[in-house]
N, C-alpha and C positions, 0 to 999 in steps of 0.2 A: 308464158304470158296469159294473164287471166282473161277469160271470155267476157266480152261486153254484150249486153242484151239490147237489141235495137227496140225502140218504141215506135212501131209503125201502127198497125191496127190495134195492137194491145196498148192500152193507155196506162202503163205502170205508174207514171208520175201522178196522173189524176187519181188513181186508186190509192196511192200512198197518201196524197193530200186529204182525200175523203176520210180514210181510216184514221189518220192522225187527228183530224178535226173532231171526228166522232169521239175519240178518246181524250179530247181536250189537251193535246200535247202541242206545244209551240215548235216552230222550226228549230230554234236555238236549242231547246230542250232535247228534241230528237237527235240533233247532231251531237250533243254532249253525251247522250245515252249510247249512241253508236260508237263514240270514241272510247267509252268504258268497255265496249265489246271488242276493243282493239281493231276497229274499222275506221280508217282515216276518212272523215267526212266533215266538211265545213258547212256552215249554214248556207253559204253562197252556192256550193255544189248541190246541196239539197234543193234549193230553189230552182236550179237549172234542171235537175232530174224531175221535179214536180211539174215543171213547165214543158217537159219533153225535149229540152234543148240539148241535154247531156245524156249520153248512154249510161246505164247503171251497170256496175260490175256484179257478177254472181255473188261474191262475198258480201257486197253491200245489200243486195236483195235479201240474202239469208239473214243478215243482222237486223234489217228493218222488219222482216217477218217475225223474228224472235222478240224484238223490242216492243213492237206493236201488238204482239200476241195474236197474230192473224195467220192465215194460210197462204200458200202459194196460189191456190185457186182464186182467192179473193184479190190478191195483188195482180194476177195476170188476167183478170176478167176483161173481156172486151166491152167496149161501150155499146150500149143498146143500138145506136145508129149504125154501127159498123157490123153488127150481126146480120147475117143474110138468111 
C-alpha cells in the first residue's frame, strides 16, 4: 500500500496551489497533466489536496513536482507562521 503524506505543519496543498498559480495552470489542466503522467487525479481530488482535506500520495507528489517543474523542498516548505 502506498504511503500517504499527512499535511499537518507542512502545507503541501497551499504550496501546490501557490506554485500552480505562479505558473498559470488551472486545476483542471493540472489534473489532466497528471493523468498523462499515469497518476489518477481528478480535479475534485486536487481541490481537496490543495485545501488540506485529503492526504496526498507519494506518487501524486512526485508527479506534481515533475509537472510543475519544481522541487520537493518547495512543495514541502513550512508556512512562515509555523516555523519556530
